[in-house]
CHARMM internal coordinates of N, CA and C (Angstrom, degrees):
IC EDIT
DIST 1 N 1 CA 1.4483
DIST 1 CA 1 C 1.5314
ANGL 1 N 1 CA 1 C 112.05
DIST 1 C 2 N 1.3475
ANGL 1 CA 1 C 2 N 118.98
DIHE 1 N 1 CA 1 C 2 N -45.60
DIST 2 N 2 CA 1.4701
ANGL 1 C 2 N 2 CA 117.76
DIHE 1 CA 1 C 2 N 2 CA 178.15
DIST 2 CA 2 C 1.5332
ANGL 2 N 2 CA 2 C 112.07
DIHE 1 C 2 N 2 CA 2 C -62.53
DIST 2 C 3 N 1.3273
ANGL 2 CA 2 C 3 N 117.01
DIHE 2 N 2 CA 2 C 3 N -32.44
DIST 3 N 3 CA 1.4609
ANGL 2 C 3 N 3 CA 119.91
DIHE 2 CA 2 C 3 N 3 CA 178.60
DIST 3 CA 3 C 1.5305
ANGL 3 N 3 CA 3 C 110.34
DIHE 2 C 3 N 3 CA 3 C -64.38
DIST 3 C 4 N 1.3126
ANGL 3 CA 3 C 4 N 116.34
DIHE 3 N 3 CA 3 C 4 N -40.68
DIST 4 N 4 CA 1.4636
ANGL 3 C 4 N 4 CA 120.23
DIHE 3 CA 3 C 4 N 4 CA 179.10
DIST 4 CA 4 C 1.5221
ANGL 4 N 4 CA 4 C 111.18
DIHE 3 C 4 N 4 CA 4 C -65.32
DIST 4 C 5 N 1.3309
ANGL 4 CA 4 C 5 N 116.59
DIHE 4 N 4 CA 4 C 5 N -40.60
DIST 5 N 5 CA 1.4740
ANGL 4 C 5 N 5 CA 120.37
DIHE 4 CA 4 C 5 N 5 CA 178.71
DIST 5 CA 5 C 1.5262
ANGL 5 N 5 CA 5 C 110.16
DIHE 4 C 5 N 5 CA 5 C -64.52
DIST 5 C 6 N 1.3386
ANGL 5 CA 5 C 6 N 116.68
DIHE 5 N 5 CA 5 C 6 N -41.29
DIST 6 N 6 CA 1.4624
ANGL 5 C 6 N 6 CA 119.28
DIHE 5 CA 5 C 6 N 6 CA 177.35
DIST 6 CA 6 C 1.5260
ANGL 6 N 6 CA 6 C 111.39
DIHE 5 C 6 N 6 CA 6 C -64.13
DIST 6 C 7 N 1.3444
ANGL 6 CA 6 C 7 N 116.13
DIHE 6 N 6 CA 6 C 7 N -38.37
DIST 7 N 7 CA 1.4562
ANGL 6 C 7 N 7 CA 118.83
DIHE 6 CA 6 C 7 N 7 CA 177.79
DIST 7 CA 7 C 1.5318
ANGL 7 N 7 CA 7 C 110.88
DIHE 6 C 7 N 7 CA 7 C -65.87
DIST 7 C 8 N 1.3268
ANGL 7 CA 7 C 8 N 117.31
DIHE 7 N 7 CA 7 C 8 N -38.31
DIST 8 N 8 CA 1.4692
ANGL 7 C 8 N 8 CA 119.79
DIHE 7 CA 7 C 8 N 8 CA 176.76
DIST 8 CA 8 C 1.5257
ANGL 8 N 8 CA 8 C 111.52
DIHE 7 C 8 N 8 CA 8 C -63.59
DIST 8 C 9 N 1.3247
ANGL 8 CA 8 C 9 N 116.90
DIHE 8 N 8 CA 8 C 9 N -40.03
DIST 9 N 9 CA 1.4652
ANGL 8 C 9 N 9 CA 119.75
DIHE 8 CA 8 C 9 N 9 CA 176.75
DIST 9 CA 9 C 1.5271
ANGL 9 N 9 CA 9 C 110.53
DIHE 8 C 9 N 9 CA 9 C -63.34
DIST 9 C 10 N 1.3277
ANGL 9 CA 9 C 10 N 116.13
DIHE 9 N 9 CA 9 C 10 N -41.71
DIST 10 N 10 CA 1.4602
ANGL 9 C 10 N 10 CA 119.23
DIHE 9 CA 9 C 10 N 10 CA 176.90
DIST 10 CA 10 C 1.5180
ANGL 10 N 10 CA 10 C 110.68
DIHE 9 C 10 N 10 CA 10 C -63.62
DIST 10 C 11 N 1.3311
ANGL 10 CA 10 C 11 N 117.26
DIHE 10 N 10 CA 10 C 11 N -37.83
DIST 11 N 11 CA 1.4603
ANGL 10 C 11 N 11 CA 121.26
DIHE 10 CA 10 C 11 N 11 CA 177.93
DIST 11 CA 11 C 1.5249
ANGL 11 N 11 CA 11 C 111.26
DIHE 10 C 11 N 11 CA 11 C -62.65
DIST 11 C 12 N 1.3104
ANGL 11 CA 11 C 12 N 116.75
DIHE 11 N 11 CA 11 C 12 N -39.01
DIST 12 N 12 CA 1.4665
ANGL 11 C 12 N 12 CA 120.73
DIHE 11 CA 11 C 12 N 12 CA -179.19
DIST 12 CA 12 C 1.5245
ANGL 12 N 12 CA 12 C 110.77
DIHE 11 C 12 N 12 CA 12 C -70.00
DIST 12 C 13 N 1.3388
ANGL 12 CA 12 C 13 N 116.68
DIHE 12 N 12 CA 12 C 13 N -44.02
DIST 13 N 13 CA 1.4565
ANGL 12 C 13 N 13 CA 119.62
DIHE 12 CA 12 C 13 N 13 CA -173.33
DIST 13 CA 13 C 1.5261
ANGL 13 N 13 CA 13 C 114.04
DIHE 12 C 13 N 13 CA 13 C -87.25
DIST 13 C 14 N 1.3196
ANGL 13 CA 13 C 14 N 117.20
DIHE 13 N 13 CA 13 C 14 N -32.13
DIST 14 N 14 CA 1.4615
ANGL 13 C 14 N 14 CA 119.70
DIHE 13 CA 13 C 14 N 14 CA -177.86
DIST 14 CA 14 C 1.5238
ANGL 14 N 14 CA 14 C 108.69
DIHE 13 C 14 N 14 CA 14 C -147.87
DIST 14 C 15 N 1.3202
ANGL 14 CA 14 C 15 N 117.27
DIHE 14 N 14 CA 14 C 15 N 79.25
DIST 15 N 15 CA 1.4638
ANGL 14 C 15 N 15 CA 120.74
DIHE 14 CA 14 C 15 N 15 CA -171.84
DIST 15 CA 15 C 1.5220
ANGL 15 N 15 CA 15 C 114.52
DIHE 14 C 15 N 15 CA 15 C -65.76
DIST 15 C 16 N 1.3514
ANGL 15 CA 15 C 16 N 121.11
DIHE 15 N 15 CA 15 C 16 N -31.30
DIST 16 N 16 CA 1.4780
ANGL 15 C 16 N 16 CA 117.37
DIHE 15 CA 15 C 16 N 16 CA 177.34
DIST 16 CA 16 C 1.5317
ANGL 16 N 16 CA 16 C 112.42
DIHE 15 C 16 N 16 CA 16 C -65.02
DIST 16 C 17 N 1.3170
ANGL 16 CA 16 C 17 N 116.16
DIHE 16 N 16 CA 16 C 17 N -39.24
DIST 17 N 17 CA 1.4574
ANGL 16 C 17 N 17 CA 119.86
DIHE 16 CA 16 C 17 N 17 CA 178.57
DIST 17 CA 17 C 1.5255
ANGL 17 N 17 CA 17 C 111.22
DIHE 16 C 17 N 17 CA 17 C -67.06
DIST 17 C 18 N 1.3155
ANGL 17 CA 17 C 18 N 117.48
DIHE 17 N 17 CA 17 C 18 N -37.73
DIST 18 N 18 CA 1.4601
ANGL 17 C 18 N 18 CA 121.48
DIHE 17 CA 17 C 18 N 18 CA 178.27
DIST 18 CA 18 C 1.5287
ANGL 18 N 18 CA 18 C 110.78
DIHE 17 C 18 N 18 CA 18 C -65.27
DIST 18 C 19 N 1.3170
ANGL 18 CA 18 C 19 N 117.38
DIHE 18 N 18 CA 18 C 19 N -42.22
DIST 19 N 19 CA 1.4634
ANGL 18 C 19 N 19 CA 120.12
DIHE 18 CA 18 C 19 N 19 CA 178.34
DIST 19 CA 19 C 1.5244
ANGL 19 N 19 CA 19 C 111.26
DIHE 18 C 19 N 19 CA 19 C -68.04
DIST 19 C 20 N 1.3221
ANGL 19 CA 19 C 20 N 117.38
DIHE 19 N 19 CA 19 C 20 N -36.98
DIST 20 N 20 CA 1.4616
ANGL 19 C 20 N 20 CA 120.55
DIHE 19 CA 19 C 20 N 20 CA 175.94
DIST 20 CA 20 C 1.5276
ANGL 20 N 20 CA 20 C 110.91
DIHE 19 C 20 N 20 CA 20 C -63.35
DIST 20 C 21 N 1.3174
ANGL 20 CA 20 C 21 N 116.64
DIHE 20 N 20 CA 20 C 21 N -42.03
DIST 21 N 21 CA 1.4580
ANGL 20 C 21 N 21 CA 120.25
DIHE 20 CA 20 C 21 N 21 CA 177.32
DIST 21 CA 21 C 1.5273
ANGL 21 N 21 CA 21 C 111.23
DIHE 20 C 21 N 21 CA 21 C -63.84
DIST 21 C 22 N 1.3006
ANGL 21 CA 21 C 22 N 116.73
DIHE 21 N 21 CA 21 C 22 N -38.31
DIST 22 N 22 CA 1.4629
ANGL 21 C 22 N 22 CA 121.66
DIHE 21 CA 21 C 22 N 22 CA 179.16
DIST 22 CA 22 C 1.5278
ANGL 22 N 22 CA 22 C 111.40
DIHE 21 C 22 N 22 CA 22 C -64.58
DIST 22 C 23 N 1.3264
ANGL 22 CA 22 C 23 N 116.94
DIHE 22 N 22 CA 22 C 23 N -36.41
DIST 23 N 23 CA 1.4542
ANGL 22 C 23 N 23 CA 120.99
DIHE 22 CA 22 C 23 N 23 CA -179.95
DIST 23 CA 23 C 1.5306
ANGL 23 N 23 CA 23 C 111.64
DIHE 22 C 23 N 23 CA 23 C -78.44
DIST 23 C 24 N 1.3400
ANGL 23 CA 23 C 24 N 116.96
DIHE 23 N 23 CA 23 C 24 N -39.06
DIST 24 N 24 CA 1.4629
ANGL 23 C 24 N 24 CA 120.44
DIHE 23 CA 23 C 24 N 24 CA -175.09
DIST 24 CA 24 C 1.5256
ANGL 24 N 24 CA 24 C 113.62
DIHE 23 C 24 N 24 CA 24 C -79.93
DIST 24 C 25 N 1.3224
ANGL 24 CA 24 C 25 N 118.94
DIHE 24 N 24 CA 24 C 25 N -20.32
DIST 25 N 25 CA 1.4618
ANGL 24 C 25 N 25 CA 121.17
DIHE 24 CA 24 C 25 N 25 CA -176.71
DIST 25 CA 25 C 1.5311
ANGL 25 N 25 CA 25 C 112.97
DIHE 24 C 25 N 25 CA 25 C -57.55
DIST 25 C 26 N 1.3417
ANGL 25 CA 25 C 26 N 119.75
DIHE 25 N 25 CA 25 C 26 N -48.04
DIST 26 N 26 CA 1.4785
ANGL 25 C 26 N 26 CA 118.48
DIHE 25 CA 25 C 26 N 26 CA 178.49
DIST 26 CA 26 C 1.5225
ANGL 26 N 26 CA 26 C 113.22
DIHE 25 C 26 N 26 CA 26 C -63.90
DIST 26 C 27 N 1.3284
ANGL 26 CA 26 C 27 N 117.25
DIHE 26 N 26 CA 26 C 27 N -33.93
DIST 27 N 27 CA 1.4643
ANGL 26 C 27 N 27 CA 119.94
DIHE 26 CA 26 C 27 N 27 CA 178.57
DIST 27 CA 27 C 1.5221
ANGL 27 N 27 CA 27 C 111.41
DIHE 26 C 27 N 27 CA 27 C -66.90
DIST 27 C 28 N 1.3100
ANGL 27 CA 27 C 28 N 116.80
DIHE 27 N 27 CA 27 C 28 N -43.47
DIST 28 N 28 CA 1.4648
ANGL 27 C 28 N 28 CA 120.95
DIHE 27 CA 27 C 28 N 28 CA 177.91
DIST 28 CA 28 C 1.5259
ANGL 28 N 28 CA 28 C 110.10
DIHE 27 C 28 N 28 CA 28 C -64.32
DIST 28 C 29 N 1.3289
ANGL 28 CA 28 C 29 N 116.97
DIHE 28 N 28 CA 28 C 29 N -38.91
DIST 29 N 29 CA 1.4606
ANGL 28 C 29 N 29 CA 120.99
DIHE 28 CA 28 C 29 N 29 CA 178.48
DIST 29 CA 29 C 1.5283
ANGL 29 N 29 CA 29 C 110.41
DIHE 28 C 29 N 29 CA 29 C -62.00
DIST 29 C 30 N 1.3372
ANGL 29 CA 29 C 30 N 117.12
DIHE 29 N 29 CA 29 C 30 N -42.42
DIST 30 N 30 CA 1.4616
ANGL 29 C 30 N 30 CA 120.73
DIHE 29 CA 29 C 30 N 30 CA 178.89
DIST 30 CA 30 C 1.5236
ANGL 30 N 30 CA 30 C 111.94
DIHE 29 C 30 N 30 CA 30 C -66.72
DIST 30 C 31 N 1.3142
ANGL 30 CA 30 C 31 N 117.22
DIHE 30 N 30 CA 30 C 31 N -36.33
DIST 31 N 31 CA 1.4663
ANGL 30 C 31 N 31 CA 120.42
DIHE 30 CA 30 C 31 N 31 CA 178.79
DIST 31 CA 31 C 1.5277
ANGL 31 N 31 CA 31 C 110.74
DIHE 30 C 31 N 31 CA 31 C -68.08
DIST 31 C 32 N 1.3306
ANGL 31 CA 31 C 32 N 117.58
DIHE 31 N 31 CA 31 C 32 N -38.11
DIST 32 N 32 CA 1.4629
ANGL 31 C 32 N 32 CA 121.06
DIHE 31 CA 31 C 32 N 32 CA -177.29
DIST 32 CA 32 C 1.5246
ANGL 32 N 32 CA 32 C 113.81
DIHE 31 C 32 N 32 CA 32 C -83.00
DIST 32 C 33 N 1.3202
ANGL 32 CA 32 C 33 N 118.65
DIHE 32 N 32 CA 32 C 33 N -11.38
DIST 33 N 33 CA 1.4611
ANGL 32 C 33 N 33 CA 122.24
DIHE 32 CA 32 C 33 N 33 CA -177.83
DIST 33 CA 33 C 1.5363
ANGL 33 N 33 CA 33 C 113.53
DIHE 32 C 33 N 33 CA 33 C -57.95
DIST 33 C 34 N 1.3312
ANGL 33 CA 33 C 34 N 120.69
DIHE 33 N 33 CA 33 C 34 N -45.05
DIST 34 N 34 CA 1.4700
ANGL 33 C 34 N 34 CA 118.99
DIHE 33 CA 33 C 34 N 34 CA 178.31
DIST 34 CA 34 C 1.5251
ANGL 34 N 34 CA 34 C 112.93
DIHE 33 C 34 N 34 CA 34 C -60.39
DIST 34 C 35 N 1.3261
ANGL 34 CA 34 C 35 N 117.70
DIHE 34 N 34 CA 34 C 35 N -35.52
DIST 35 N 35 CA 1.4589
ANGL 34 C 35 N 35 CA 120.30
DIHE 34 CA 34 C 35 N 35 CA 179.41
DIST 35 CA 35 C 1.5227
ANGL 35 N 35 CA 35 C 111.04
DIHE 34 C 35 N 35 CA 35 C -66.69
DIST 35 C 36 N 1.3212
ANGL 35 CA 35 C 36 N 117.13
DIHE 35 N 35 CA 35 C 36 N -35.15
DIST 36 N 36 CA 1.4633
ANGL 35 C 36 N 36 CA 120.22
DIHE 35 CA 35 C 36 N 36 CA 176.32
DIST 36 CA 36 C 1.5135
ANGL 36 N 36 CA 36 C 110.59
DIHE 35 C 36 N 36 CA 36 C -66.56
DIST 36 C 37 N 1.3295
ANGL 36 CA 36 C 37 N 116.91
DIHE 36 N 36 CA 36 C 37 N -41.74
DIST 37 N 37 CA 1.4650
ANGL 36 C 37 N 37 CA 120.44
DIHE 36 CA 36 C 37 N 37 CA 179.07
DIST 37 CA 37 C 1.5290
ANGL 37 N 37 CA 37 C 111.42
DIHE 36 C 37 N 37 CA 37 C -64.22
DIST 37 C 38 N 1.3249
ANGL 37 CA 37 C 38 N 117.04
DIHE 37 N 37 CA 37 C 38 N -39.92
DIST 38 N 38 CA 1.4661
ANGL 37 C 38 N 38 CA 120.47
DIHE 37 CA 37 C 38 N 38 CA 176.44
DIST 38 CA 38 C 1.5210
ANGL 38 N 38 CA 38 C 109.78
DIHE 37 C 38 N 38 CA 38 C -64.61
DIST 38 C 39 N 1.3159
ANGL 38 CA 38 C 39 N 118.06
DIHE 38 N 38 CA 38 C 39 N -39.48
DIST 39 N 39 CA 1.4695
ANGL 38 C 39 N 39 CA 121.02
DIHE 38 CA 38 C 39 N 39 CA 178.07
DIST 39 CA 39 C 1.5139
ANGL 39 N 39 CA 39 C 111.95
DIHE 38 C 39 N 39 CA 39 C -62.88
DIST 39 C 40 N 1.3234
ANGL 39 CA 39 C 40 N 117.59
DIHE 39 N 39 CA 39 C 40 N -40.33
DIST 40 N 40 CA 1.4607
ANGL 39 C 40 N 40 CA 120.97
DIHE 39 CA 39 C 40 N 40 CA 178.03
DIST 40 CA 40 C 1.5207
ANGL 40 N 40 CA 40 C 110.01
DIHE 39 C 40 N 40 CA 40 C -64.38
DIST 40 C 41 N 1.3359
ANGL 40 CA 40 C 41 N 116.94
DIHE 40 N 40 CA 40 C 41 N -42.35
DIST 41 N 41 CA 1.4641
ANGL 40 C 41 N 41 CA 120.88
DIHE 40 CA 40 C 41 N 41 CA -179.77
DIST 41 CA 41 C 1.5252
ANGL 41 N 41 CA 41 C 111.25
DIHE 40 C 41 N 41 CA 41 C -65.13
DIST 41 C 42 N 1.3229
ANGL 41 CA 41 C 42 N 117.36
DIHE 41 N 41 CA 41 C 42 N -43.34
DIST 42 N 42 CA 1.4638
ANGL 41 C 42 N 42 CA 121.00
DIHE 41 CA 41 C 42 N 42 CA 179.80
DIST 42 CA 42 C 1.5272
ANGL 42 N 42 CA 42 C 110.50
DIHE 41 C 42 N 42 CA 42 C -65.25
DIST 42 C 43 N 1.3195
ANGL 42 CA 42 C 43 N 116.81
DIHE 42 N 42 CA 42 C 43 N -39.68
DIST 43 N 43 CA 1.4696
ANGL 42 C 43 N 43 CA 120.27
DIHE 42 CA 42 C 43 N 43 CA 177.17
DIST 43 CA 43 C 1.5304
ANGL 43 N 43 CA 43 C 110.64
DIHE 42 C 43 N 43 CA 43 C -61.96
DIST 43 C 44 N 1.3184
ANGL 43 CA 43 C 44 N 117.35
DIHE 43 N 43 CA 43 C 44 N -39.21
DIST 44 N 44 CA 1.4587
ANGL 43 C 44 N 44 CA 121.08
DIHE 43 CA 43 C 44 N 44 CA 177.01
DIST 44 CA 44 C 1.5142
ANGL 44 N 44 CA 44 C 112.31
DIHE 43 C 44 N 44 CA 44 C -64.88
DIST 44 C 45 N 1.3269
ANGL 44 CA 44 C 45 N 116.97
DIHE 44 N 44 CA 44 C 45 N -40.36
DIST 45 N 45 CA 1.4737
ANGL 44 C 45 N 45 CA 120.62
DIHE 44 CA 44 C 45 N 45 CA 177.97
DIST 45 CA 45 C 1.5151
ANGL 45 N 45 CA 45 C 110.35
DIHE 44 C 45 N 45 CA 45 C -64.37
DIST 45 C 46 N 1.3265
ANGL 45 CA 45 C 46 N 117.59
DIHE 45 N 45 CA 45 C 46 N -42.64
DIST 46 N 46 CA 1.4672
ANGL 45 C 46 N 46 CA 120.18
DIHE 45 CA 45 C 46 N 46 CA 178.77
DIST 46 CA 46 C 1.5181
ANGL 46 N 46 CA 46 C 111.78
DIHE 45 C 46 N 46 CA 46 C -65.05
DIST 46 C 47 N 1.3180
ANGL 46 CA 46 C 47 N 117.76
DIHE 46 N 46 CA 46 C 47 N -38.52
DIST 47 N 47 CA 1.4639
ANGL 46 C 47 N 47 CA 120.59
DIHE 46 CA 46 C 47 N 47 CA 177.34
DIST 47 CA 47 C 1.5266
ANGL 47 N 47 CA 47 C 110.38
DIHE 46 C 47 N 47 CA 47 C -64.68
DIST 47 C 48 N 1.3337
ANGL 47 CA 47 C 48 N 116.72
DIHE 47 N 47 CA 47 C 48 N -40.55
DIST 48 N 48 CA 1.4562
ANGL 47 C 48 N 48 CA 120.36
DIHE 47 CA 47 C 48 N 48 CA 177.60
DIST 48 CA 48 C 1.5277
ANGL 48 N 48 CA 48 C 111.25
DIHE 47 C 48 N 48 CA 48 C -63.59
DIST 48 C 49 N 1.3319
ANGL 48 CA 48 C 49 N 117.43
DIHE 48 N 48 CA 48 C 49 N -44.55
DIST 49 N 49 CA 1.4690
ANGL 48 C 49 N 49 CA 120.61
DIHE 48 CA 48 C 49 N 49 CA 179.63
DIST 49 CA 49 C 1.5264
ANGL 49 N 49 CA 49 C 111.13
DIHE 48 C 49 N 49 CA 49 C -63.95
DIST 49 C 50 N 1.3159
ANGL 49 CA 49 C 50 N 116.88
DIHE 49 N 49 CA 49 C 50 N -39.25
DIST 50 N 50 CA 1.4672
ANGL 49 C 50 N 50 CA 120.21
DIHE 49 CA 49 C 50 N 50 CA 178.61
DIST 50 CA 50 C 1.5256
ANGL 50 N 50 CA 50 C 110.26
DIHE 49 C 50 N 50 CA 50 C -64.30
DIST 50 C 51 N 1.3341
ANGL 50 CA 50 C 51 N 116.75
DIHE 50 N 50 CA 50 C 51 N -42.92
DIST 51 N 51 CA 1.4633
ANGL 50 C 51 N 51 CA 120.07
DIHE 50 CA 50 C 51 N 51 CA 178.10
DIST 51 CA 51 C 1.5166
ANGL 51 N 51 CA 51 C 111.02
DIHE 50 C 51 N 51 CA 51 C -64.58
DIST 51 C 52 N 1.3171
ANGL 51 CA 51 C 52 N 116.79
DIHE 51 N 51 CA 51 C 52 N -37.61
DIST 52 N 52 CA 1.4607
ANGL 51 C 52 N 52 CA 120.86
DIHE 51 CA 51 C 52 N 52 CA 179.77
DIST 52 CA 52 C 1.5228
ANGL 52 N 52 CA 52 C 111.30
DIHE 51 C 52 N 52 CA 52 C -67.31
DIST 52 C 53 N 1.3201
ANGL 52 CA 52 C 53 N 117.62
DIHE 52 N 52 CA 52 C 53 N -40.10
DIST 53 N 53 CA 1.4620
ANGL 52 C 53 N 53 CA 121.33
DIHE 52 CA 52 C 53 N 53 CA 179.75
DIST 53 CA 53 C 1.5219
ANGL 53 N 53 CA 53 C 110.74
DIHE 52 C 53 N 53 CA 53 C -71.08
DIST 53 C 54 N 1.3285
ANGL 53 CA 53 C 54 N 118.28
DIHE 53 N 53 CA 53 C 54 N -35.85
DIST 54 N 54 CA 1.4583
ANGL 53 C 54 N 54 CA 121.78
DIHE 53 CA 53 C 54 N 54 CA -178.32
DIST 54 CA 54 C 1.5286
ANGL 54 N 54 CA 54 C 113.03
DIHE 53 C 54 N 54 CA 54 C -82.40
DIST 54 C 55 N 1.3251
ANGL 54 CA 54 C 55 N 118.20
DIHE 54 N 54 CA 54 C 55 N -7.45
DIST 55 N 55 CA 1.4579
ANGL 54 C 55 N 55 CA 121.17
DIHE 54 CA 54 C 55 N 55 CA -175.56
DIST 55 CA 55 C 1.5301
ANGL 55 N 55 CA 55 C 113.43
DIHE 54 C 55 N 55 CA 55 C -58.16
DIST 55 C 56 N 1.3307
ANGL 55 CA 55 C 56 N 120.01
DIHE 55 N 55 CA 55 C 56 N -45.43
DIST 56 N 56 CA 1.4720
ANGL 55 C 56 N 56 CA 118.09
DIHE 55 CA 55 C 56 N 56 CA 179.52
DIST 56 CA 56 C 1.5341
ANGL 56 N 56 CA 56 C 113.30
DIHE 55 C 56 N 56 CA 56 C -60.74
DIST 56 C 57 N 1.3148
ANGL 56 CA 56 C 57 N 116.72
DIHE 56 N 56 CA 56 C 57 N -37.93
DIST 57 N 57 CA 1.4658
ANGL 56 C 57 N 57 CA 119.48
DIHE 56 CA 56 C 57 N 57 CA 179.33
DIST 57 CA 57 C 1.5210
ANGL 57 N 57 CA 57 C 110.63
DIHE 56 C 57 N 57 CA 57 C -67.11
DIST 57 C 58 N 1.3085
ANGL 57 CA 57 C 58 N 116.97
DIHE 57 N 57 CA 57 C 58 N -38.04
DIST 58 N 58 CA 1.4755
ANGL 57 C 58 N 58 CA 119.71
DIHE 57 CA 57 C 58 N 58 CA 179.60
DIST 58 CA 58 C 1.5159
ANGL 58 N 58 CA 58 C 110.25
DIHE 57 C 58 N 58 CA 58 C -69.73
DIST 58 C 59 N 1.3404
ANGL 58 CA 58 C 59 N 117.49
DIHE 58 N 58 CA 58 C 59 N -36.45
DIST 59 N 59 CA 1.4786
ANGL 58 C 59 N 59 CA 120.03
DIHE 58 CA 58 C 59 N 59 CA 179.52
DIST 59 CA 59 C 1.5199
ANGL 59 N 59 CA 59 C 110.38
DIHE 58 C 59 N 59 CA 59 C -67.42
DIST 59 C 60 N 1.3266
ANGL 59 CA 59 C 60 N 116.73
DIHE 59 N 59 CA 59 C 60 N -37.11
DIST 60 N 60 CA 1.4686
ANGL 59 C 60 N 60 CA 121.06
DIHE 59 CA 59 C 60 N 60 CA -179.20
DIST 60 CA 60 C 1.5192
ANGL 60 N 60 CA 60 C 112.69
DIHE 59 C 60 N 60 CA 60 C -81.24
DIST 60 C 61 N 1.3082
ANGL 60 CA 60 C 61 N 119.25
DIHE 60 N 60 CA 60 C 61 N 0.00
DIST 61 N 61 CA 1.4496
ANGL 60 C 61 N 61 CA 121.94
DIHE 60 CA 60 C 61 N 61 CA 174.61
DIST 61 CA 61 C 1.5112
ANGL 61 N 61 CA 61 C 115.29
DIHE 60 C 61 N 61 CA 61 C 95.33
DIST 61 C 62 N 1.3233
ANGL 61 CA 61 C 62 N 117.28
DIHE 61 N 61 CA 61 C 62 N 27.28
DIST 62 N 62 CA 1.4487
ANGL 61 C 62 N 62 CA 120.73
DIHE 61 CA 61 C 62 N 62 CA 177.91
DIST 62 CA 62 C 1.5251
ANGL 62 N 62 CA 62 C 110.92
DIHE 61 C 62 N 62 CA 62 C -74.99
DIST 62 C 63 N 1.3481
ANGL 62 CA 62 C 63 N 115.36
DIHE 62 N 62 CA 62 C 63 N 176.42
DIST 63 N 63 CA 1.4586
ANGL 62 C 63 N 63 CA 118.76
DIHE 62 CA 62 C 63 N 63 CA 178.52
DIST 63 CA 63 C 1.5085
ANGL 63 N 63 CA 63 C 110.90
DIHE 62 C 63 N 63 CA 63 C -68.68
DIST 63 C 64 N 1.3084
ANGL 63 CA 63 C 64 N 115.85
DIHE 63 N 63 CA 63 C 64 N 152.68
DIST 64 N 64 CA 1.4740
ANGL 63 C 64 N 64 CA 120.57
DIHE 63 CA 63 C 64 N 64 CA -179.50
DIST 64 CA 64 C 1.5069
ANGL 64 N 64 CA 64 C 110.16
DIHE 63 C 64 N 64 CA 64 C -79.91
END
COOR INIT
IC SEED 1 N 1 CA 1 C
IC BUILD
């Protein structure tokens, strides 16, 4: 909601810039999408490695 209000203020004060932002937002989102997918994959690998390293402690009865 605050983002929409800020965009409306930009539309009132500088409408060409607001329309440019409205058009470019989906393009920027599409460009950044692969980086988000790589981040999700890397986070999954780190979670797997952490679970693998903590496995002996969990088997021996360590804290969760």
